[in-house]
C-alpha positions in Angstrom: 202.6 76.1 -4.4 201.7 73.6 -7.2 199.4 74.9 -9.9 197.3 71.8 -9.8 194.5 71.7 -7.2 194.8 67.9 -6.8 198.5 68.1 -6.1 198.0 70.8 -3.4 195.2 68.8 -1.9 197.3 65.7 -1.4 200.2 67.8 -0.2 197.9 69.3 2.4 196.8 65.8 3.5 200.4 64.7 4.0 201.3 67.9 5.9 198.5 67.5 8.5 198.9 63.7 8.8 202.6 64.0 9.6 202.6 67.1 11.8 204.8 68.0 13.4 207.7 67.5 11.0 211.0 67.8 12.8 214.6 66.6 12.7 216.0 65.3 16.0 219.4 66.8 15.0 217.9 70.4 14.8 218.9 72.9 17.4 216.1 74.8 19.2 216.2 77.8 16.8 216.1 75.5 13.8 213.3 73.5 15.3 211.3 76.7 15.8 212.0 77.9 12.3 210.8 74.5 10.9 207.6 74.6 12.9 207.0 78.2 11.9 207.2 77.2 8.2 204.5 74.6 8.8 202.4 77.2 10.6 202.8 79.5 7.6 201.8 76.7 5.3 198.6 76.3 7.4 197.7 80.0 6.8 198.4 79.6 3.1 196.2 76.5 2.8 193.3 78.2 4.6 193.3 80.9 1.9 193.7 78.4 -1.1 191.5 79.1 -4.0 190.3 75.5 -4.3 187.4 74.7 -1.8 188.6 71.1 -1.5 192.0 72.3 -0.3 190.4 74.7 2.2 188.3 71.9 3.6 191.3 69.7 4.2 193.1 72.6 5.8 190.2 73.3 8.2 190.0 69.6 9.2 193.7 69.3 9.6 194.2 72.5 11.6 191.3 71.7 14.0 192.7 68.3 14.6 196.1 69.8 15.4 194.5 72.3 17.7 192.6 69.5 19.5 195.8 67.4 20.0 198.5 70.1 20.6 196.7 73.1 22.0 199.0 73.5 25.0 202.1 73.2 22.8 201.1 75.7 20.1 202.0 79.4 20.2 199.2 81.6 21.3 199.5 83.7 18.2 199.2 80.7 16.0 196.1 79.5 17.8 194.5 82.9 17.6 195.2 83.2 13.8 193.9 79.8 13.0 190.7 80.2 15.0 190.0 83.7 13.6 190.6 82.3 10.0 188.2 79.4 10.7 185.5 81.7 11.9 186.0 83.8 8.8 185.7 80.7 6.6 182.5 79.7 8.2 180.9 82.5 6.2 182.3 81.1 3.0 179.3 81.1 0.5 181.3 79.5 -2.3 181.0 76.0 -0.9 178.8 74.7 1.9 181.4 71.9 2.6 183.7 74.6 4.0 181.0 75.7 6.4 180.4 72.1 7.5 184.2 71.6 7.8 184.6 74.6 10.2 181.7 73.6 12.4 182.7 69.9 12.5 186.3 71.1 13.2 185.2 73.2 16.1 183.4 70.2 17.5 186.8 68.4 17.4 188.6 71.3 19.0 186.1 71.3 21.9 187.4 67.8 22.9 190.4 69.7 24.4 189.2 71.3 27.6 191.8 74.0 27.3 190.0 75.5 24.3 186.7 76.1 26.1 187.6 79.4 27.6 188.7 80.8 24.2 185.8 79.3 22.2 183.0 80.3 24.6 182.8 83.9 23.4 183.4 83.0 19.7 180.8 80.2 19.3 177.7 82.6 19.3 178.9 83.7 15.8 177.6 80.4 14.6 174.0 81.2 15.5 172.8 82.2 12.0 173.9 78.8 10.6 171.2 76.9 12.5 169.0 78.3 9.6 171.6 77.7 6.8 170.0 76.7 3.5 172.1 73.5 3.4 170.8 70.7 5.6 174.3 69.4 6.3 175.3 72.7 7.8 172.3 72.7 10.0 173.1 69.2 11.1 176.6 70.2 12.0 175.4 73.1 14.1 172.9 70.8 15.9 175.6 68.3 16.7 177.8 71.1 18.0 175.0 72.3 20.3 174.6 68.8 21.7 178.3 68.7 22.5 178.3 72.1 24.1 175.4 71.0 26.3 177.6 68.4 27.9 180.4 70.9 28.7 180.5 72.4 32.2 180.1 76.2 32.3 179.0 76.3 28.7 175.3 76.6 27.6 174.0 75.8 24.1 171.3 78.5 24.4 174.1 81.1 24.7 175.0 80.1 21.1 171.6 79.6 19.6 168.5 80.9 21.5 165.9 78.4 22.6 163.3 80.1 20.4 165.5 79.6 17.3 166.2 76.0 18.3 162.4 75.2 18.5 161.8 77.2 15.3 164.3 75.1 13.4 162.9 71.9 15.0 159.5 72.8 13.5 161.0 73.7 10.1 163.0 70.5 9.9 160.4 68.2 11.4 160.7 66.0 8.3 164.5 65.9 8.4 165.5 63.4 11.1 169.2 64.3 10.8 168.4 67.8 12.2 165.3 67.0 14.3 167.0 64.2 16.3 169.9 66.2 17.8 167.6 69.2 18.4 165.2 66.9 20.3 168.2 65.6 22.3 168.9 69.1 23.5 165.7 69.4 25.4 165.3 65.8 26.7 166.5 66.7 30.2 164.2 69.7 30.4 160.9 68.3 29.0 161.3 64.5 29.2 163.6 63.8 32.2 164.0 60.2 33.0 163.1 59.4 36.6 161.0 62.5 37.2 157.7 62.2 39.2 154.4 62.1 37.3 153.3 65.5 38.4 156.7 67.0 37.4 156.6 65.4 34.0 153.0 66.6 33.3 153.9 70.1 34.4 157.0 70.2 32.1 155.0 68.8 29.1 152.1 71.3 29.5 154.6 74.1 29.9 156.3 73.2 26.6 152.8 72.9 24.9 151.8 76.4 26.2 155.1 78.1 25.1 155.8 76.2 21.9 152.6 74.3 20.8 153.8 73.4 17.3 157.4 72.5 18.4 156.0 70.3 21.2 154.4 68.0 18.7 157.7 67.5 16.8 159.6 67.1 20.0 157.4 64.4 21.5 157.3 62.7 18.1 161.0 62.1 18.4 161.5 61.4 22.1 161.2 57.6 21.5 164.7 57.8 20.1 166.1 58.7 23.5 163.5 57.2 25.9 162.1 53.8 26.6 158.8 52.6 25.3 157.6 52.2 28.9 158.3 55.9 29.7 156.5 57.0 26.6 153.4 54.9 27.6 153.6 56.4 31.1 153.5 60.0 29.7 150.5 59.1 27.5 148.6 57.9 30.5 149.5 60.9 32.5 148.3 63.3 29.8 145.1 61.2 29.3 144.3 61.8 33.0 144.5 65.6 32.3 141.7 65.5 29.7 139.0 65.9 32.4 140.8 68.7 34.2 140.0 72.4 33.8 142.8 73.3 31.4 142.6 76.0 28.6 141.2 74.6 25.4 144.2 75.3 23.1 146.5 73.5 25.6 144.3 70.5 26.1 143.8 70.1 22.3 147.6 70.2 21.7 148.0 67.7 24.6 145.7 65.3 22.7 147.9 65.8 19.6 151.0 65.1 21.7 149.4 61.9 23.0 148.7 60.8 19.4 152.3 61.7 18.3 153.7 59.6 21.2 151.6 56.6 20.5 152.3 56.7 16.7 156.0 56.9 17.4 156.1 53.6 19.3 153.5 51.6 17.3 156.0 49.2 15.7 157.8 48.0 18.9 154.7 48.3 21.1 152.6 45.8 19.2 155.2 43.7 17.4 157.7 43.1 20.1 156.6 40.7 22.9 159.0 42.4 25.3 156.6 45.2 25.6 153.5 43.1 26.5 153.5 44.7 29.9 153.3 48.2 28.3 150.3 47.1 26.3 148.6 45.8 29.4 149.4 49.0 31.2 147.8 51.1 28.5 144.7 48.8 28.4 144.2 49.0 32.2 144.9 52.8 32.6 142.9 53.9 29.5 139.9 51.5 29.7 136.6 51.8 28.0 135.0 53.1 31.2 137.7 55.9 31.4 137.1 56.8 27.8 133.3 57.0 28.2 133.8 59.3 31.2 135.9 61.6 29.0 133.3 61.4 26.2 130.7 62.7 28.7 132.7 65.5 30.1 135.1 66.7 27.4 134.4 69.3 24.7 133.7 68.1 21.1 137.1 69.4 19.8 138.8 67.1 22.4 136.6 64.1 21.6 137.3 64.4 17.9 141.0 64.0 18.6 140.4 61.3 21.2 139.1 59.0 18.5 142.5 59.2 16.8 144.1 58.3 20.1 141.7 55.4 20.5 142.7 54.1 17.1 146.3 53.7 18.3 145.5 52.1 21.7 145.6 48.3 22.2 142.5 46.8 20.4 141.7 44.6 23.4 138.6 46.6 24.3 137.3 47.3 20.9 134.0 45.5 21.4 133.1 47.9 24.2 133.8 50.9 22.1 132.5 49.7 18.7 128.8 50.4 19.6 129.8 53.9 20.9 131.7 54.6 17.6 128.8 53.6 15.4 126.4 55.6 17.5 128.6 58.7 17.2 129.0 58.1 13.5 125.2 58.1 12.9 124.9 61.4 14.8 127.3 63.2 12.4 126.4 65.1 9.3 128.2 66.6 6.3 129.0 69.7 8.3 130.7 67.8 11.1 134.4 68.1 11.7 136.5 66.1 9.3 139.0 65.4 12.2 136.1 63.9 14.2 134.9 61.8 11.2 138.5 60.6 10.3 139.1 59.6 13.9 136.1 57.3 14.1 136.8 55.8 10.7 140.5 55.3 11.6 139.4 53.5 14.8 137.0 51.2 12.8 139.8 50.4 10.3 142.2 49.5 13.1 139.7 47.2 14.6 139.0 45.6 11.2 135.4 46.8 11.2 135.5 49.5 8.5 134.7 47.1 5.6 131.7 45.7 7.5 130.4 49.2 8.2 130.9 50.2 4.5 129.2 47.0 3.4 126.0 48.1 5.2 126.2 51.4 3.2 126.4 49.5 -0.1 123.4 47.4 0.9 121.5 50.5 1.8 122.1 52.0 -1.6 121.1 48.8 -3.3 117.9 48.4 -1.2 117.1 52.1 -1.4 117.0 52.4 2.4 118.4 55.5 4.2 120.7 54.1 6.8 122.9 57.2 6.5 122.6 60.6 4.8 124.3 60.3 1.3 126.1 63.5 2.0 127.7 61.9 5.1 128.6 58.9 3.0 130.4 61.2 0.6 132.1 62.9 3.6 133.4 59.5 4.7 134.8 58.7 1.3 136.4 62.1 1.2 138.3 61.2 4.3 139.3 57.8 2.9 140.2 58.9 -0.7 139.8 62.6 -0.9 142.4 65.4 -1.0 142.4 65.7 2.8 143.3 62.0 3.2 144.1 61.4 6.9 144.1 57.6 7.0 147.3 55.9 6.0 146.6 52.7 4.0 148.6 49.6 4.4 149.2 46.6 2.1 146.6 44.6 4.1 143.7 46.9 3.2 142.6 45.0 0.0 139.1 44.0 1.3 138.6 47.6 2.4 139.5 49.0 -1.0 137.3 46.5 -2.6 134.3 47.5 -0.4 134.9 51.2 -1.1 135.0 50.4 -4.8 131.6 48.8 -4.5 130.3 51.8 -2.6 131.7 54.1 -5.3 129.9 52.1 -8.0 126.7 52.4 -6.0 127.1 56.1 -5.7 127.8 56.3 -9.5 124.5 54.6 -10.2 122.6 56.8 -7.7 124.1 60.2 -8.4 121.2 61.5 -10.5 119.1 61.3 -7.3 121.6 63.3 -5.2 121.5 67.0 -4.5 123.4 68.9 -7.2 125.5 70.7 -4.6 127.3 67.5 -3.6 128.1 66.4 -7.1 131.5 68.2 -7.3 132.6 66.5 -4.1 131.4 63.1 -5.4 133.2 63.7 -8.7 136.5 64.3 -6.8 136.0 61.1 -4.9 135.2 59.0 -7.9 138.3 60.3 -9.7 140.5 59.6 -6.7 139.2 56.0 -6.4 139.7 55.5 -10.2 143.2 56.7 -9.8 143.8 54.5 -6.8 142.7 51.5 -8.8 145.2 52.4 -11.5 148.3 52.7 -9.5 149.3 52.8 -5.8 150.5 56.1 -4.4 149.1 57.8 -7.5 148.7 61.2 -5.8 152.3 61.3 -4.8 153.4 60.2 -8.3 151.3 62.9 -10.0 152.8 65.5 -7.7 156.3 64.3 -8.5 155.7 64.5 -12.2 154.2 68.0 -12.0 157.4 69.4 -10.4 159.2 70.2 -13.6 159.8 69.5 -17.3 160.9 66.0 -18.2 163.7 65.3 -20.7 162.7 65.2 -24.3 163.3 61.4 -24.6 161.4 60.6 -21.4 158.5 58.2 -21.8 156.0 58.2 -18.9 153.3 55.5 -18.9 152.4 55.2 -15.2 148.7 55.4 -15.6 148.0 52.8 -18.3 145.3 51.2 -16.1 143.5 54.5 -15.5 140.1 54.7 -17.1 138.5 58.2 -16.8 135.1 57.9 -15.0 132.4 58.4 -17.6 130.2 59.7 -14.8 132.1 63.0 -14.8 130.9 63.8 -18.3 127.4 62.5 -17.4 127.3 65.0 -14.5 128.2 67.8 -16.9 125.7 67.0 -19.7 122.8 65.8 -17.6 122.2 68.5 -15.1 120.2 71.8 -15.3 120.6 75.0 -13.3 117.6 74.0 -11.2 118.5 71.5 -8.5 114.9 71.3 -7.2 113.5 69.4 -10.2 113.1 65.8 -9.7 113.8 65.0 -13.3 116.7 66.8 -14.9 116.5 67.7 -18.5 118.9 65.9 -20.8 121.7 67.5 -22.8 121.6 70.8 -20.9 124.7 72.1 -19.2 124.7 73.8 -15.9 127.5 76.5 -16.2 127.9 76.9 -12.5 128.2 73.2 -11.9 130.7 72.8 -14.8 133.0 75.4 -13.2 132.8 73.6 -9.8 133.6 70.4 -11.6 136.5 72.1 -13.5 139.3 71.2 -11.1 138.6 67.5 -11.2 138.0 67.6 -14.9 141.4 69.2 -15.4 143.1 66.7 -13.1 141.5 63.9 -15.2 142.5 65.6 -18.4 146.1 65.8 -17.0 146.2 62.0 -16.6 144.5 61.4 -20.0 147.0 63.7 -21.8 149.9 61.4 -20.7 148.3 58.5 -22.6 146.3 60.0 -25.5 147.0 56.8 -27.4 144.5 55.1 -25.1 140.9 55.2 -26.7 139.2 56.0 -23.3 141.6 58.9 -22.7 141.2 60.3 -26.2 137.4 60.1 -25.9 137.5 62.0 -22.6 139.8 64.7 -24.1 137.5 65.1 -27.1 134.6 65.7 -24.7 136.7 68.3 -22.9 137.4 70.1 -26.1 133.7 70.2 -26.8 133.1 71.7 -23.4 135.8 74.2 -23.9 134.1 75.4 -27.1 131.2 76.6 -24.9 133.2 78.3 -22.2 136.3 80.5 -22.6 137.4 79.8 -19.0 137.4 76.1 -19.6 139.2 76.6 -22.9 141.9 78.8 -21.2 142.5 76.4 -18.3 142.5 73.4 -20.7 145.1 74.9 -22.9 147.2 75.9 -19.9 147.1 72.2 -18.8 148.1 71.0 -22.2 151.1 73.3 -22.6 152.4 73.0 -19.1 152.1 69.2 -18.7 155.7 67.8 -18.7 154.4 64.3 -19.2 152.3 64.9 -22.3 152.3 62.0 -24.8 155.1 62.3 -27.4 153.8 60.2 -30.2 152.8 61.8 -33.5 149.1 61.3 -33.2 149.1 62.9 -29.7 151.2 65.8 -30.8 148.8 66.4 -33.7 145.9 66.4 -31.3 147.6 69.0 -29.1 148.4 71.2 -32.1 144.9 70.9 -33.6 143.2 71.5 -30.2 145.4 74.5 -29.5 144.5 76.3 -32.8 140.9 75.3 -32.3 140.5 76.6 -28.8 142.7 79.7 -29.2 139.8 81.1 -31.3 137.7 80.8 -28.2 140.4 82.3 -26.0 141.0 85.3 -28.3 137.3 86.2 -28.0 137.7 87.1 -24.3 140.1 89.7 -23.0 140.0 87.9 -19.6 141.5 84.8 -21.2 144.5 86.5 -22.8 146.5 85.8 -19.7 147.1 82.3 -21.1 149.1 83.7 -24.0 151.2 85.9 -21.6 151.6 82.9 -19.2 153.0 80.6 -21.9 155.2 83.3 -23.3 156.8 83.9 -19.8 157.0 80.2 -18.9 159.0 79.5 -22.0 157.5 76.0 -22.4 157.6 75.0 -26.1 156.8 78.7 -26.7 157.9 78.8 -30.3 155.6 75.9 -31.2 152.8 77.5 -29.2 153.2 80.9 -30.9 153.0 79.2 -34.2 149.5 78.0 -33.2 148.7 81.5 -32.0 149.6 82.8 -35.5 147.4 80.2 -37.1 144.5 81.1 -34.9 144.9 84.8 -35.6 145.0 84.3 -39.4 142.1 81.9 -39.5 140.0 84.2 -37.3 141.3 87.6 -38.3 137.9 89.2 -37.5 138.3 88.2 -33.9 141.6 90.1 -33.5 140.3 93.2 -35.1 137.4 93.4 -32.7 139.6 93.3 -29.6 140.8 96.4 -27.8 144.2 97.5 -29.1 145.7 97.5 -25.6 144.8 93.9 -25.0 146.1 92.2 -28.1 148.9 94.5 -29.3 151.6 93.0 -26.9 150.5 89.6 -28.0 150.6 90.6 -31.6 154.1 91.9 -31.2 155.2 88.7 -29.6 153.6 86.6 -32.4 155.3 88.6 -35.1 158.6 88.3 -33.4 158.3 84.5 -33.1 157.3 84.1 -36.7 160.2 86.3 -37.8 162.8 84.5 -35.7 161.4 81.1 -37.0 161.7 82.4 -40.6 158.1 81.3 -41.1 157.4 83.3 -44.3 154.1 81.7 -45.1 152.4 82.2 -41.8 153.8 85.7 -41.3 152.6 86.7 -44.8 149.1 85.4 -44.0 149.0 87.3 -40.7 150.0 90.6 -42.2 147.6 90.2 -45.2 144.6 89.1 -43.1 144.9 91.6 -40.3 145.5 95.2 -41.2 146.7 96.1 -37.8 149.4 93.5 -38.1 151.2 95.5 -40.8 151.6 98.4 -38.4 152.8 96.1 -35.6 155.3 94.5 -38.0 156.8 97.8 -39.0 156.9 99.0 -35.4 158.7 95.8 -34.4 161.2 96.3 -37.2 161.9 99.9 -36.2 162.9 98.7 -32.7 165.5 96.3 -33.9 169.2 97.1 -34.6 170.5 96.8 -38.1 172.8 94.0 -37.0 169.8 92.0 -35.9 167.8 92.7 -39.0 170.7 91.6 -41.2 170.4 88.1 -39.6 166.9 87.7 -41.0 166.3 86.3 -44.5 165.4 88.9 -47.1 162.0 87.3 -47.6 161.1 87.9 -44.0 162.4 91.5 -44.1 160.3 92.2 -47.2 157.1 91.2 -45.4 158.0 93.2 -42.3 159.0 96.4 -44.0 156.5 96.5 -46.9 
């Protein structure tokens, strides 16, 4: 009954650790009364206001139920279990939900509890989708334990459909995916089953739960031997030539790839598995692969190359010519999956740098070995947004070769079709970013998640130099892509809009280091572009005012302020661009500073505001007046009211909507401007 939570917590720990407290000299009635007092204390602790105390109570009671089930009164058992199942719905603290589920796992160790718990456990079904990962982990562990108990079935607690659904949702959470995979091992990967039985089970799972099957077989290596995984790969490979529905056979290829990727490390780095490597080499030989190439559908072949990339490289010489032949037959419209598979196989064999070297030589010698559009498609796979090849620390020569190829494309871009330039621009930006810092894409995504602290300093891209070719593409193309010689200093509006995403991404990086001359030069060029296009101006301002990593030095902040006032004049000209002002106002990112710039733009270009439709600018005008009033900015508010007649009416209207108590908080100088 202590008032302090910590005291009650430690008292509860002592109570459960020493249970049952009894005196050998007690008579039976006294002993029963002493035990009843302890049972009453259990109930009291389960209802304690402190979550930590309730957690201790749940753990302690479940341990006692597990150890002394047959000695406890039936009424006490019933009350404790009902209270635990009530607490599992406690939303105040997820630790209590975890404690209840883990506690029930402990109670199940006593076989006498099974008959009572069997009808109660289905109440836990919703918690397989609890928002807290630890709760989902606890439920998954409980299901695994139930699976081992005779006359109890885990699917009576959580349906198979829901288990597979959670497996897919938590495919990146091993703590959840692993126990859920274990649930289905005997059903879909039984050890010792015949080959035909194993294939039938696998195809059945693929047909019923195609997405979940990929996650399941990606995790089976944790419960099965490397040899059994290799055996299943071979069995599935032999099915590729059979008459099976296309969706099933395609997913079967993906399952083969998942199986091979899951055992890459032990298979090729541990000598104990040399026999498994030899088994794969003999059962999936080049002759077998060629036979599949000749009979399978293109969608299967495209995935087959990804599988080949993960097979033992013993037979690469026999497949290299076939890979290069297939690559030459592709074009820019070919499947990216197909292209990525061949490139991945070449990289695994160490032949990709050699292949790309030939492309560099072809550009330098002006010979058409491969369509430039296909070369760009190859680079998109390697460095683009749909990057499918995972780079390792040993890929230095490959990166160097790709860099040379990018330089060659940079020199040759004026001779390329204008329609491929946006894709080329994205590639050149990605390569420049890759040069600056490893894992740059993931780093940018992390920085874009949310605002940084005010004192945070971010200089991760100091080696990044914005590709000058991006601006060259903008300024040296015309609307006609058929002309051999493009006119200088003319801007193609359609091309600029297609280039806008990569231009904004480059601007995002440059804005984090405006103190770098190359970054500032690029940003100045972007401002010039924005003057000519309100869409660019709007998007550019949105980037500046939502970038949490913007440079914090005085010169950089001055550039942001000047640019904002400058480009707001362009934004205010277009009603379609006014969403930026509303966007900033709702986001609340440095909005007071931003609205000061809005006021400056309005006063400098008062004629712009007066020409806009009342319905479009009035809400923004009201917000601007409010910000100026709350900031006590007499000078700017005065200029606004004097230069824009409509602002006077808006100011009076805003004042009339305020309570007298709020108006009394404003300085008299501000009130005079608003009311007169």
